[in-house]
All heavy atoms as a GROMACS GRO file, in nm:
protein
  616
    1ILE      N    1  13.659  -4.264   2.615
    1ILE     CA    2  13.610  -4.249   2.476
    1ILE      C    3  13.737  -4.232   2.388
    1ILE      O    4  13.825  -4.150   2.418
    1ILE     CB    5  13.524  -4.129   2.461
    1ILE    CG1    6  13.393  -4.149   2.542
    1ILE    CG2    7  13.491  -4.103   2.318
    1ILE    CD1    8  13.312  -4.026   2.544
    2TRP      N    9  13.749  -4.312   2.285
    2TRP     CA   10  13.854  -4.299   2.185
    2TRP      C   11  13.792  -4.267   2.055
    2TRP      O   12  13.703  -4.334   2.008
    2TRP     CB   13  13.933  -4.431   2.178
    2TRP     CG   14  14.010  -4.464   2.302
    2TRP    CD1   15  13.970  -4.557   2.395
    2TRP    CD2   16  14.132  -4.411   2.343
    2TRP    NE1   17  14.063  -4.559   2.494
    2TRP    CE2   18  14.160  -4.468   2.470
    2TRP    CE3   19  14.217  -4.316   2.291
    2TRP    CZ2   20  14.278  -4.437   2.540
    2TRP    CZ3   21  14.334  -4.285   2.364
    2TRP    CH2   22  14.358  -4.343   2.486
    3ASP      N   23  13.851  -4.171   1.986
    3ASP     CA   24  13.811  -4.132   1.850
    3ASP      C   25  13.921  -4.164   1.753
    3ASP      O   26  14.025  -4.094   1.760
    3ASP     CB   27  13.774  -3.983   1.848
    3ASP     CG   28  13.731  -3.936   1.708
    3ASP    OD1   29  13.719  -4.025   1.617
    3ASP    OD2   30  13.712  -3.816   1.686
    4PHE      N   31  13.904  -4.266   1.670
    4PHE     CA   32  14.007  -4.304   1.572
    4PHE      C   33  13.994  -4.226   1.451
    4PHE      O   34  14.085  -4.237   1.365
    4PHE     CB   35  14.004  -4.456   1.552
    4PHE     CG   36  14.034  -4.536   1.670
    4PHE    CD1   37  13.953  -4.641   1.709
    4PHE    CD2   38  14.149  -4.514   1.744
    4PHE    CE1   39  13.981  -4.717   1.821
    4PHE    CE2   40  14.179  -4.589   1.858
    4PHE     CZ   41  14.095  -4.694   1.891
    5ALA      N   42  13.890  -4.155   1.428
    5ALA     CA   43  13.871  -4.065   1.316
    5ALA      C   44  13.885  -4.126   1.179
    5ALA      O   45  13.899  -4.059   1.079
    5ALA     CB   46  13.969  -3.947   1.332
    6GLY      N   47  13.891  -4.259   1.175
    6GLY     CA   48  13.894  -4.330   1.044
    6GLY      C   49  14.022  -4.313   0.968
    6GLY      O   50  14.035  -4.345   0.852
    7GLN      N   51  14.125  -4.266   1.037
    7GLN     CA   52  14.257  -4.245   0.975
    7GLN      C   53  14.337  -4.374   0.966
    7GLN      O   54  14.370  -4.428   1.069
    7GLN     CB   55  14.335  -4.139   1.041
    7GLN     CG   56  14.263  -4.002   1.034
    7GLN     CD   57  14.328  -3.898   1.121
    7GLN    OE1   58  14.405  -3.928   1.212
    7GLN    NE2   59  14.297  -3.770   1.098
    8HIS      N   60  14.361  -4.418   0.849
    8HIS     CA   61  14.437  -4.545   0.826
    8HIS      C   62  14.583  -4.531   0.871
    8HIS      O   63  14.644  -4.634   0.905
    8HIS     CB   64  14.426  -4.598   0.686
    8HIS     CG   65  14.290  -4.630   0.642
    8HIS    ND1   66  14.234  -4.747   0.668
    8HIS    CD2   67  14.192  -4.555   0.584
    8HIS    CE1   68  14.113  -4.753   0.622
    8HIS    NE2   69  14.080  -4.638   0.571
    9ASP      N   70  14.634  -4.414   0.886
    9ASP     CA   71  14.774  -4.388   0.927
    9ASP      C   72  14.799  -4.442   1.065
    9ASP      O   73  14.911  -4.487   1.096
    9ASP     CB   74  14.813  -4.241   0.921
    9ASP     CG   75  14.804  -4.182   0.783
    9ASP    OD1   76  14.807  -4.263   0.690
    9ASP    OD2   77  14.803  -4.063   0.775
   10TYR      N   78  14.693  -4.442   1.148
   10TYR     CA   79  14.711  -4.485   1.289
   10TYR      C   80  14.654  -4.622   1.313
   10TYR      O   81  14.648  -4.665   1.422
   10TYR     CB   82  14.642  -4.385   1.379
   10TYR     CG   83  14.699  -4.245   1.367
   10TYR    CD1   84  14.626  -4.143   1.306
   10TYR    CD2   85  14.824  -4.214   1.412
   10TYR    CE1   86  14.676  -4.014   1.292
   10TYR    CE2   87  14.877  -4.088   1.397
   10TYR     CZ   88  14.803  -3.989   1.338
   10TYR     OH   89  14.856  -3.864   1.323
   11TYR      N   90  14.614  -4.692   1.214
   11TYR     CA   91  14.544  -4.820   1.223
   11TYR      C   92  14.632  -4.921   1.302
   11TYR      O   93  14.577  -4.993   1.382
   11TYR     CB   94  14.514  -4.879   1.085
   11TYR     CG   95  14.464  -5.021   1.091
   11TYR    CD1   96  14.335  -5.047   1.138
   11TYR    CD2   97  14.542  -5.129   1.048
   11TYR    CE1   98  14.288  -5.174   1.145
   11TYR    CE2   99  14.497  -5.256   1.059
   11TYR     CZ  100  14.365  -5.277   1.106
   11TYR     OH  101  14.324  -5.403   1.118
   12ASN      N  102  14.760  -4.925   1.286
   12ASN     CA  103  14.844  -5.026   1.352
   12ASN      C  104  14.847  -5.012   1.501
   12ASN      O  105  14.887  -5.103   1.575
   12ASN     CB  106  14.985  -5.020   1.293
   12ASN     CG  107  14.995  -5.069   1.154
   12ASN    OD1  108  14.911  -5.152   1.115
   12ASN    ND2  109  15.085  -5.014   1.080
   13ASN      N  110  14.806  -4.896   1.553
   13ASN     CA  111  14.805  -4.871   1.698
   13ASN      C  112  14.668  -4.892   1.762
   13ASN      O  113  14.654  -4.899   1.885
   13ASN     CB  114  14.854  -4.731   1.730
   13ASN     CG  115  14.995  -4.714   1.689
   13ASN    OD1  116  15.080  -4.808   1.695
   13ASN    ND2  117  15.032  -4.595   1.633
   14HIS      N  118  14.562  -4.904   1.680
   14HIS     CA  119  14.429  -4.909   1.735
   14HIS      C  120  14.406  -5.029   1.832
   14HIS      O  121  14.339  -5.015   1.928
   14HIS     CB  122  14.323  -4.922   1.623
   14HIS     CG  123  14.317  -4.796   1.548
   14HIS    ND1  124  14.243  -4.786   1.431
   14HIS    CD2  125  14.362  -4.670   1.567
   14HIS    CE1  126  14.247  -4.661   1.385
   14HIS    NE2  127  14.319  -4.592   1.466
   15HIS      N  128  14.462  -5.144   1.799
   15HIS     CA  129  14.431  -5.263   1.879
   15HIS      C  130  14.478  -5.247   2.022
   15HIS      O  131  14.432  -5.313   2.113
   15HIS     CB  132  14.495  -5.391   1.814
   15HIS     CG  133  14.643  -5.391   1.812
   15HIS    ND1  134  14.711  -5.324   1.714
   15HIS    CD2  135  14.734  -5.448   1.892
   15HIS    CE1  136  14.843  -5.339   1.737
   15HIS    NE2  137  14.863  -5.411   1.842
   16TYR      N  138  14.577  -5.153   2.053
   16TYR     CA  139  14.619  -5.129   2.188
   16TYR      C  140  14.504  -5.071   2.276
   16TYR      O  141  14.507  -5.081   2.398
   16TYR     CB  142  14.734  -5.037   2.194
   16TYR     CG  143  14.862  -5.097   2.133
   16TYR    CD1  144  14.922  -5.035   2.030
   16TYR    CD2  145  14.923  -5.211   2.180
   16TYR    CE1  146  15.038  -5.087   1.968
   16TYR    CE2  147  15.034  -5.266   2.129
   16TYR     CZ  148  15.088  -5.203   2.017
   16TYR     OH  149  15.206  -5.254   1.957
   17PHE      N  150  14.406  -5.010   2.211
   17PHE     CA  151  14.305  -4.942   2.285
   17PHE      C  152  14.167  -5.010   2.285
   17PHE      O  153  14.072  -4.970   2.349
   17PHE     CB  154  14.287  -4.798   2.228
   17PHE     CG  155  14.408  -4.719   2.229
   17PHE    CD1  156  14.489  -4.706   2.112
   17PHE    CD2  157  14.453  -4.662   2.342
   17PHE    CE1  158  14.606  -4.630   2.114
   17PHE    CE2  159  14.569  -4.584   2.348
   17PHE     CZ  160  14.646  -4.574   2.234
   18LEU      N  161  14.160  -5.127   2.213
   18LEU     CA  162  14.036  -5.198   2.203
   18LEU      C  163  14.021  -5.290   2.321
   18LEU      O  164  14.112  -5.366   2.355
   18LEU     CB  165  14.029  -5.277   2.068
   18LEU     CG  166  14.038  -5.200   1.945
   18LEU    CD1  167  14.033  -5.288   1.829
   18LEU    CD2  168  13.925  -5.095   1.935
   19GLN      N  169  13.902  -5.286   2.384
   19GLN     CA  170  13.879  -5.375   2.497
   19GLN      C  171  13.743  -5.443   2.475
   19GLN      O  172  13.652  -5.386   2.415
   19GLN     CB  173  13.869  -5.297   2.627
   19GLN     CG  174  14.001  -5.232   2.665
   19GLN     CD  175  13.989  -5.156   2.794
   19GLN    OE1  176  13.891  -5.167   2.867
   19GLN    NE2  177  14.091  -5.072   2.826
   20ALA      N  178  13.733  -5.563   2.520
   20ALA     CA  179  13.605  -5.640   2.503
   20ALA      C  180  13.491  -5.577   2.573
   20ALA      O  181  13.377  -5.590   2.530
   20ALA     CB  182  13.627  -5.785   2.551
   21ARG      N  183  13.511  -5.512   2.684
   21ARG     CA  184  13.403  -5.448   2.759
   21ARG      C  185  13.379  -5.307   2.707
   21ARG      O  186  13.404  -5.210   2.781
   21ARG     CB  187  13.425  -5.457   2.910
   21ARG     CG  188  13.429  -5.590   2.962
   21ARG     CD  189  13.462  -5.589   3.112
   21ARG     NE  190  13.464  -5.723   3.160
   21ARG     CZ  191  13.388  -5.768   3.250
   21ARG    NH1  192  13.293  -5.691   3.303
   21ARG    NH2  193  13.390  -5.893   3.290
   22SER      N  194  13.327  -5.299   2.589
   22SER     CA  195  13.318  -5.167   2.520
   22SER      C  196  13.192  -5.159   2.435
   22SER      O  197  13.134  -5.260   2.401
   22SER     CB  198  13.438  -5.136   2.436
   22SER     OG  199  13.556  -5.136   2.514
   23VAL      N  200  13.158  -5.032   2.404
   23VAL     CA  201  13.057  -5.006   2.302
   23VAL      C  202  13.129  -4.934   2.188
   23VAL      O  203  13.198  -4.833   2.218
   23VAL     CB  204  12.940  -4.925   2.358
   23VAL    CG1  205  12.842  -4.885   2.241
   23VAL    CG2  206  12.869  -4.997   2.468
   24PHE      N  207  13.122  -4.982   2.072
   24PHE     CA  208  13.190  -4.922   1.954
   24PHE      C  209  13.088  -4.849   1.868
   24PHE      O  210  12.988  -4.916   1.832
   24PHE     CB  211  13.268  -5.027   1.874
   24PHE     CG  212  13.374  -5.097   1.957
   24PHE    CD1  213  13.350  -5.219   2.021
   24PHE    CD2  214  13.500  -5.039   1.966
   24PHE    CE1  215  13.448  -5.273   2.095
   24PHE    CE2  216  13.593  -5.099   2.042
   24PHE     CZ  217  13.574  -5.217   2.108
   25LEU      N  218  13.113  -4.731   1.835
   25LEU     CA  219  13.023  -4.649   1.750
   25LEU      C  220  13.102  -4.630   1.620
   25LEU      O  221  13.206  -4.565   1.614
   25LEU     CB  222  12.996  -4.516   1.814
   25LEU     CG  223  12.902  -4.423   1.742
   25LEU    CD1  224  12.764  -4.484   1.727
   25LEU    CD2  225  12.892  -4.289   1.820
   26VAL      N  226  13.053  -4.696   1.518
   26VAL     CA  227  13.122  -4.694   1.388
   26VAL      C  228  13.036  -4.611   1.294
   26VAL      O  229  12.923  -4.644   1.263
   26VAL     CB  230  13.145  -4.835   1.328
   26VAL    CG1  231  13.213  -4.830   1.194
   26VAL    CG2  232  13.215  -4.927   1.424
   27LEU      N  233  13.094  -4.491   1.244
   27LEU     CA  234  13.020  -4.408   1.159
   27LEU      C  235  13.074  -4.416   1.018
   27LEU      O  236  13.196  -4.439   0.998
   27LEU     CB  237  13.038  -4.262   1.206
   27LEU     CG  238  12.963  -4.229   1.337
   27LEU    CD1  239  13.053  -4.256   1.453
   27LEU    CD2  240  12.919  -4.090   1.332
   28TYR      N  241  12.989  -4.401   0.919
   28TYR     CA  242  13.032  -4.400   0.780
   28TYR      C  243  12.946  -4.296   0.704
   28TYR      O  244  12.838  -4.260   0.743
   28TYR     CB  245  13.026  -4.537   0.717
   28TYR     CG  246  12.887  -4.588   0.678
   28TYR    CD1  247  12.846  -4.588   0.552
   28TYR    CD2  248  12.810  -4.640   0.777
   28TYR    CE1  249  12.722  -4.633   0.517
   28TYR    CE2  250  12.681  -4.690   0.747
   28TYR     CZ  251  12.640  -4.686   0.617
   28TYR     OH  252  12.518  -4.731   0.584
   29ASN      N  253  13.006  -4.244   0.601
   29ASN     CA  254  12.950  -4.136   0.527
   29ASN      C  255  12.862  -4.193   0.412
   29ASN      O  256  12.911  -4.253   0.319
   29ASN     CB  257  13.070  -4.052   0.462
   29ASN     CG  258  13.015  -3.925   0.397
   29ASN    OD1  259  12.900  -3.918   0.356
   29ASN    ND2  260  13.102  -3.832   0.387
   30LEU      N  261  12.731  -4.173   0.425
   30LEU     CA  262  12.636  -4.228   0.327
   30LEU      C  263  12.652  -4.167   0.188
   30LEU      O  264  12.624  -4.229   0.088
   30LEU     CB  265  12.494  -4.202   0.376
   30LEU     CG  266  12.449  -4.286   0.498
   30LEU    CD1  267  12.318  -4.236   0.549
   30LEU    CD2  268  12.434  -4.435   0.460
   31SER      N  269  12.704  -4.042   0.187
   31SER     CA  270  12.715  -3.970   0.056
   31SER      C  271  12.834  -4.030  -0.030
   31SER      O  272  12.843  -3.994  -0.143
   31SER     CB  273  12.724  -3.822   0.077
   31SER     OG  274  12.852  -3.792   0.133
   32GLU      N  275  12.918  -4.104   0.034
   32GLU     CA  276  13.026  -4.163  -0.041
   32GLU      C  277  12.995  -4.292  -0.118
   32GLU      O  278  13.081  -4.351  -0.185
   32GLU     CB  279  13.149  -4.193   0.055
   32GLU     CG  280  13.210  -4.068   0.108
   32GLU     CD  281  13.324  -4.097   0.199
   32GLU    OE1  282  13.352  -4.215   0.231
   32GLU    OE2  283  13.393  -4.000   0.242
   33GLY      N  284  12.869  -4.335  -0.104
   33GLY     CA  285  12.826  -4.453  -0.180
   33GLY      C  286  12.906  -4.579  -0.147
   33GLY      O  287  12.923  -4.615  -0.034
   34GLU      N  288  12.957  -4.643  -0.252
   34GLU     CA  289  13.033  -4.766  -0.242
   34GLU      C  290  13.162  -4.752  -0.158
   34GLU      O  291  13.201  -4.838  -0.084
   34GLU     CB  292  13.067  -4.820  -0.381
   34GLU     CG  293  13.119  -4.958  -0.379
   34GLU     CD  294  13.019  -5.068  -0.338
   34GLU    OE1  295  12.896  -5.047  -0.363
   34GLU    OE2  296  13.052  -5.167  -0.276
   35GLU      N  297  13.227  -4.637  -0.170
   35GLU     CA  298  13.347  -4.613  -0.087
   35GLU      C  299  13.315  -4.608   0.058
   35GLU      O  300  13.390  -4.655   0.138
   35GLU     CB  301  13.416  -4.482  -0.133
   35GLU     CG  302  13.491  -4.497  -0.267
   35GLU     CD  303  13.601  -4.597  -0.255
   35GLU    OE1  304  13.677  -4.601  -0.162
   35GLU    OE2  305  13.608  -4.679  -0.352
   36GLY      N  306  13.197  -4.550   0.091
   36GLY     CA  307  13.158  -4.544   0.235
   36GLY      C  308  13.134  -4.681   0.287
   36GLY      O  309  13.166  -4.714   0.399
   37ILE      N  310  13.070  -4.770   0.205
   37ILE     CA  311  13.047  -4.911   0.248
   37ILE      C  312  13.178  -4.985   0.261
   37ILE      O  313  13.196  -5.065   0.357
   37ILE     CB  314  12.956  -4.980   0.144
   37ILE    CG1  315  12.817  -4.918   0.141
   37ILE    CG2  316  12.947  -5.132   0.174
   37ILE    CD1  317  12.739  -4.928   0.269
   38LYS      N  318  13.271  -4.964   0.171
   38LYS     CA  319  13.402  -5.030   0.185
   38LYS      C  320  13.473  -4.987   0.309
   38LYS      O  321  13.537  -5.069   0.381
   38LYS     CB  322  13.488  -4.997   0.061
   38LYS     CG  323  13.448  -5.068  -0.064
   38LYS     CD  324  13.537  -5.028  -0.181
   38LYS     CE  325  13.490  -5.092  -0.307
   38LYS     NZ  326  13.570  -5.052  -0.421
   39SER      N  327  13.464  -4.860   0.344
   39SER     CA  328  13.525  -4.811   0.471
   39SER      C  329  13.456  -4.876   0.590
   39SER      O  330  13.528  -4.912   0.685
   39SER     CB  331  13.515  -4.657   0.477
   39SER     OG  332  13.564  -4.611   0.593
   40LEU      N  333  13.328  -4.883   0.589
   40LEU     CA  334  13.253  -4.948   0.698
   40LEU      C  335  13.301  -5.094   0.712
   40LEU      O  336  13.323  -5.140   0.823
   40LEU     CB  337  13.102  -4.937   0.669
   40LEU     CG  338  13.006  -5.011   0.768
   40LEU    CD1  339  13.025  -4.959   0.901
   40LEU    CD2  340  12.872  -5.005   0.714
   41GLU      N  341  13.306  -5.165   0.605
   41GLU     CA  342  13.346  -5.305   0.604
   41GLU      C  343  13.488  -5.320   0.663
   41GLU      O  344  13.517  -5.409   0.742
   41GLU     CB  345  13.339  -5.363   0.464
   41GLU     CG  346  13.204  -5.386   0.417
   41GLU     CD  347  13.197  -5.431   0.274
   41GLU    OE1  348  13.299  -5.421   0.199
   41GLU    OE2  349  13.088  -5.474   0.229
   42PHE      N  350  13.579  -5.221   0.630
   42PHE     CA  351  13.713  -5.229   0.680
   42PHE      C  352  13.718  -5.220   0.831
   42PHE      O  353  13.783  -5.297   0.901
   42PHE     CB  354  13.793  -5.110   0.625
   42PHE     CG  355  13.929  -5.091   0.686
   42PHE    CD1  356  14.038  -5.168   0.647
   42PHE    CD2  357  13.946  -5.002   0.785
   42PHE    CE1  358  14.162  -5.155   0.703
   42PHE    CE2  359  14.073  -4.983   0.843
   42PHE     CZ  360  14.174  -5.060   0.806
   43TRP      N  361  13.641  -5.125   0.888
   43TRP     CA  362  13.644  -5.110   1.030
   43TRP      C  363  13.570  -5.219   1.106
   43TRP      O  364  13.615  -5.263   1.212
   43TRP     CB  365  13.583  -4.968   1.070
   43TRP     CG  366  13.670  -4.858   1.024
   43TRP    CD1  367  13.653  -4.775   0.928
   43TRP    CD2  368  13.800  -4.828   1.076
   43TRP    NE1  369  13.759  -4.690   0.911
   43TRP    CE2  370  13.853  -4.720   1.004
   43TRP    CE3  371  13.878  -4.884   1.178
   43TRP    CZ2  372  13.976  -4.668   1.031
   43TRP    CZ3  373  14.003  -4.831   1.208
   43TRP    CH2  374  14.054  -4.720   1.128
   44LEU      N  375  13.466  -5.276   1.048
   44LEU     CA  376  13.398  -5.392   1.112
   44LEU      C  377  13.490  -5.516   1.110
   44LEU      O  378  13.496  -5.585   1.210
   44LEU     CB  379  13.266  -5.423   1.042
   44LEU     CG  380  13.156  -5.309   1.063
   44LEU    CD1  381  13.030  -5.345   0.980
   44LEU    CD2  382  13.123  -5.292   1.208
   45ARG      N  383  13.561  -5.534   0.999
   45ARG     CA  384  13.657  -5.642   0.999
   45ARG      C  385  13.768  -5.625   1.099
   45ARG      O  386  13.809  -5.719   1.160
   45ARG     CB  387  13.718  -5.660   0.856
   45ARG     CG  388  13.657  -5.771   0.776
   45ARG     CD  389  13.734  -5.786   0.648
   45ARG     NE  390  13.724  -5.652   0.600
   45ARG     CZ  391  13.733  -5.595   0.483
   45ARG    NH1  392  13.760  -5.654   0.397
   45ARG    NH2  393  13.720  -5.476   0.443
   46SER      N  394  13.815  -5.497   1.109
   46SER     CA  395  13.922  -5.472   1.206
   46SER      C  396  13.872  -5.504   1.350
   46SER      O  397  13.948  -5.572   1.425
   46SER     CB  398  13.953  -5.324   1.195
   46SER     OG  399  14.051  -5.290   1.296
   47LEU      N  400  13.751  -5.469   1.384
   47LEU     CA  401  13.699  -5.500   1.519
   47LEU      C  402  13.686  -5.652   1.530
   47LEU      O  403  13.725  -5.703   1.634
   47LEU     CB  404  13.563  -5.435   1.540
   47LEU     CG  405  13.570  -5.282   1.557
   47LEU    CD1  406  13.426  -5.230   1.563
   47LEU    CD2  407  13.645  -5.246   1.688
   48SER      N  408  13.643  -5.723   1.433
   48SER     CA  409  13.626  -5.868   1.447
   48SER      C  410  13.755  -5.939   1.460
   48SER      O  411  13.766  -6.040   1.525
   48SER     CB  412  13.544  -5.920   1.326
   48SER     OG  413  13.619  -5.920   1.210
   49ILE      N  414  13.863  -5.884   1.403
   49ILE     CA  415  13.996  -5.942   1.415
   49ILE      C  416  14.056  -5.922   1.557
   49ILE      O  417  14.113  -6.015   1.618
   49ILE     CB  418  14.093  -5.890   1.308
   49ILE    CG1  419  14.050  -5.935   1.168
   49ILE    CG2  420  14.238  -5.920   1.339
   49ILE    CD1  421  14.125  -5.863   1.061
   50HIS      N  422  14.038  -5.804   1.611
   50HIS     CA  423  14.105  -5.768   1.736
   50HIS      C  424  14.023  -5.796   1.862
   50HIS      O  425  14.080  -5.793   1.974
   50HIS     CB  426  14.143  -5.623   1.732
   50HIS     CG  427  14.249  -5.589   1.630
   50HIS    ND1  428  14.380  -5.641   1.637
   50HIS    CD2  429  14.246  -5.517   1.521
   50HIS    CE1  430  14.445  -5.600   1.538
   50HIS    NE2  431  14.365  -5.526   1.458
   51LEU      N  432  13.894  -5.827   1.846
   51LEU     CA  433  13.812  -5.854   1.966
   51LEU      C  434  13.790  -6.004   1.987
   51LEU      O  435  13.779  -6.074   1.886
   51LEU     CB  436  13.684  -5.771   1.959
   51LEU     CG  437  13.695  -5.625   1.962
   51LEU    CD1  438  13.562  -5.561   1.926
   51LEU    CD2  439  13.739  -5.578   2.100
   52PRO      N  440  13.776  -6.045   2.107
   52PRO     CA  441  13.749  -6.196   2.132
   52PRO      C  442  13.612  -6.230   2.074
   52PRO      O  443  13.519  -6.156   2.078
   52PRO     CB  444  13.752  -6.208   2.280
   52PRO     CG  445  13.726  -6.067   2.336
   52PRO     CD  446  13.774  -5.974   2.232
   53LYS      N  447  13.606  -6.354   2.027
   53LYS     CA  448  13.486  -6.406   1.969
   53LYS      C  449  13.387  -6.448   2.080
   53LYS      O  450  13.265  -6.451   2.061
   53LYS     CB  451  13.513  -6.529   1.881
   53LYS     CG  452  13.613  -6.498   1.768
   53LYS     CD  453  13.555  -6.396   1.666
   53LYS     CE  454  13.651  -6.378   1.558
   53LYS     NZ  455  13.732  -6.260   1.556
   54LYS      N  456  13.441  -6.491   2.193
   54LYS     CA  457  13.362  -6.539   2.303
   54LYS      C  458  13.403  -6.473   2.433
   54LYS      O  459  13.518  -6.429   2.441
   54LYS     CB  460  13.371  -6.689   2.316
   54LYS     CG  461  13.322  -6.768   2.203
   54LYS     CD  462  13.332  -6.917   2.225
   54LYS     CE  463  13.283  -6.994   2.109
   54LYS     NZ  464  13.298  -7.138   2.126
   55ARG      N  465  13.317  -6.473   2.529
   55ARG     CA  466  13.356  -6.420   2.660
   55ARG      C  467  13.463  -6.509   2.725
   55ARG      O  468  13.468  -6.629   2.696
   55ARG     CB  469  13.235  -6.421   2.757
   55ARG     CG  470  13.134  -6.309   2.718
   55ARG     CD  471  13.009  -6.315   2.791
   55ARG     NE  472  13.025  -6.319   2.937
   55ARG     CZ  473  12.932  -6.302   3.020
   55ARG    NH1  474  12.810  -6.268   2.980
   55ARG    NH2  475  12.948  -6.307   3.148
   56GLU      N  476  13.544  -6.444   2.803
   56GLU     CA  477  13.653  -6.523   2.864
   56GLU      C  478  13.604  -6.636   2.959
   56GLU      O  479  13.668  -6.734   2.972
   56GLU     CB  480  13.742  -6.423   2.945
   56GLU     CG  481  13.816  -6.330   2.855
   56GLU     CD  482  13.902  -6.231   2.933
   56GLU    OE1  483  13.907  -6.245   3.056
   56GLU    OE2  484  13.958  -6.140   2.866
   57ASP      N  485  13.484  -6.610   3.017
   57ASP     CA  486  13.433  -6.720   3.110
   57ASP      C  487  13.356  -6.823   3.034
   57ASP      O  488  13.307  -6.919   3.096
   57ASP     CB  489  13.346  -6.650   3.220
   57ASP     CG  490  13.223  -6.581   3.160
   57ASP    OD1  491  13.200  -6.586   3.037
   57ASP    OD2  492  13.148  -6.516   3.240
   58GLY      N  493  13.350  -6.810   2.903
   58GLY     CA  494  13.284  -6.911   2.818
   58GLY      C  495  13.132  -6.905   2.813
   58GLY      O  496  13.066  -6.987   2.750
   59ASN      N  497  13.074  -6.808   2.879
   59ASN     CA  498  12.926  -6.790   2.884
   59ASN      C  499  12.882  -6.698   2.772
   59ASN      O  500  12.911  -6.578   2.766
   59ASN     CB  501  12.879  -6.732   3.016
   59ASN     CG  502  12.881  -6.836   3.123
   59ASN    OD1  503  12.872  -6.952   3.098
   59ASN    ND2  504  12.898  -6.794   3.246
   60GLY      N  505  12.794  -6.747   2.685
   60GLY     CA  506  12.722  -6.668   2.588
   60GLY      C  507  12.800  -6.566   2.499
   60GLY      O  508  12.911  -6.593   2.461
   61LYS      N  509  12.728  -6.457   2.480
   61LYS     CA  510  12.780  -6.360   2.383
   61LYS      C  511  12.893  -6.276   2.443
   61LYS      O  512  12.914  -6.261   2.560
   61LYS     CB  513  12.660  -6.256   2.356
   61LYS     CG  514  12.541  -6.326   2.288
   61LYS     CD  515  12.440  -6.222   2.267
   61LYS     CE  516  12.314  -6.292   2.209
   61LYS     NZ  517  12.203  -6.194   2.188
   62PRO      N  518  12.975  -6.213   2.348
   62PRO     CA  519  13.080  -6.123   2.394
   62PRO      C  520  13.024  -6.009   2.472
   62PRO      O  521  12.907  -5.976   2.461
   62PRO     CB  522  13.146  -6.080   2.260
   62PRO     CG  523  13.098  -6.176   2.159
   62PRO     CD  524  12.969  -6.232   2.205
   63LEU      N  525  13.115  -5.940   2.544
   63LEU     CA  526  13.069  -5.823   2.623
   63LEU      C  527  13.061  -5.687   2.545
   63LEU      O  528  13.010  -5.593   2.602
   63LEU     CB  529  13.161  -5.811   2.746
   63LEU     CG  530  13.161  -5.926   2.839
   63LEU    CD1  531  13.268  -5.906   2.946
   63LEU    CD2  532  13.022  -5.943   2.909
   64PHE      N  533  13.105  -5.691   2.427
   64PHE     CA  534  13.108  -5.558   2.353
   64PHE      C  535  12.983  -5.553   2.262
   64PHE      O  536  12.913  -5.649   2.230
   64PHE     CB  537  13.229  -5.545   2.267
   64PHE     CG  538  13.248  -5.653   2.163
   64PHE    CD1  539  13.194  -5.626   2.034
   64PHE    CD2  540  13.321  -5.768   2.189
   64PHE    CE1  541  13.206  -5.722   1.937
   64PHE    CE2  542  13.333  -5.863   2.087
   64PHE     CZ  543  13.278  -5.843   1.961
   65SER      N  544  12.949  -5.429   2.227
   65SER     CA  545  12.844  -5.395   2.129
   65SER      C  546  12.900  -5.305   2.024
   65SER      O  547  12.989  -5.225   2.046
   65SER     CB  548  12.731  -5.323   2.199
   65SER     OG  549  12.669  -5.404   2.297
   66ILE      N  550  12.844  -5.319   1.900
   66ILE     CA  551  12.882  -5.236   1.787
   66ILE      C  552  12.759  -5.167   1.738
   66ILE      O  553  12.662  -5.230   1.706
   66ILE     CB  554  12.951  -5.316   1.680
   66ILE    CG1  555  13.075  -5.383   1.727
   66ILE    CG2  556  12.985  -5.225   1.557
   66ILE    CD1  557  13.139  -5.480   1.628
   67ILE      N  558  12.765  -5.033   1.733
   67ILE     CA  559  12.653  -4.953   1.678
   67ILE      C  560  12.705  -4.889   1.551
   67ILE      O  561  12.807  -4.824   1.550
   67ILE     CB  562  12.611  -4.844   1.776
   67ILE    CG1  563  12.563  -4.911   1.910
   67ILE    CG2  564  12.502  -4.758   1.720
   67ILE    CD1  565  12.540  -4.812   2.022
   68VAL      N  566  12.634  -4.907   1.440
   68VAL     CA  567  12.667  -4.846   1.312
   68VAL      C  568  12.576  -4.734   1.280
   68VAL      O  569  12.456  -4.748   1.289
   68VAL     CB  570  12.661  -4.961   1.199
   68VAL    CG1  571  12.694  -4.900   1.064
   68VAL    CG2  572  12.755  -5.075   1.228
   69VAL      N  573  12.634  -4.620   1.242
   69VAL     CA  574  12.557  -4.501   1.216
   69VAL      C  575  12.600  -4.446   1.080
   69VAL      O  576  12.719  -4.424   1.056
   69VAL     CB  577  12.579  -4.393   1.324
   69VAL    CG1  578  12.503  -4.265   1.288
   69VAL    CG2  579  12.539  -4.441   1.459
   70GLY      N  580  12.501  -4.424   0.989
   70GLY     CA  581  12.525  -4.356   0.863
   70GLY      C  582  12.509  -4.208   0.879
   70GLY      O  583  12.415  -4.158   0.944
   71THR      N  584  12.606  -4.124   0.824
   71THR     CA  585  12.599  -3.984   0.838
   71THR      C  586  12.591  -3.918   0.698
   71THR      O  587  12.600  -3.979   0.599
   71THR     CB  588  12.724  -3.930   0.905
   71THR    OG1  589  12.842  -3.956   0.820
   71THR    CG2  590  12.747  -3.990   1.044
   72HIS      N  591  12.573  -3.784   0.696
   72HIS     CA  592  12.568  -3.704   0.576
   72HIS      C  593  12.451  -3.737   0.486
   72HIS      O  594  12.460  -3.735   0.361
   72HIS     CB  595  12.698  -3.718   0.497
   72HIS     CG  596  12.816  -3.663   0.570
   72HIS    ND1  597  12.888  -3.736   0.658
   72HIS    CD2  598  12.878  -3.541   0.559
   72HIS    CE1  599  12.986  -3.662   0.710
   72HIS    NE2  600  12.981  -3.549   0.649
   73LEU      N  601  12.338  -3.771   0.543
   73LEU     CA  602  12.217  -3.803   0.466
   73LEU      C  603  12.145  -3.681   0.416
   73LEU      O  604  12.072  -3.684   0.323
   73LEU     CB  605  12.125  -3.892   0.540
   73LEU     CG  606  12.005  -3.952   0.467
   73LEU    CD1  607  12.054  -4.030   0.349
   73LEU    CD2  608  11.924  -4.038   0.559
   74ASP      N  609  12.160  -3.568   0.482
   74ASP     CA  610  12.087  -3.449   0.455
   74ASP      C  611  12.134  -3.400   0.314
   74ASP      O  612  12.067  -3.350   0.240
   74ASP     CB  613  12.112  -3.338   0.556
   74ASP     CG  614  12.253  -3.316   0.587
   74ASP    OD1  615  12.307  -3.388   0.665
   74ASP    OD2  616  12.312  -3.218   0.535
   0.00000   0.00000   0.00000
């Protein structure tokens, strides 16, 4: 389990820890409105850049999953 904590200071090192056989849990703060959505888009774009588009064996879907969770709704 890796927790990147959403800190952009460490963004340049994240790709060293990303693997295609993973489940990614991407959380964003619902109370931040448009800023929360922008942050979510940033992390989803980052994953799409660093992860393979297809499986290495050429069969079907990639091996990773992405779960998006909105927080701070209470």
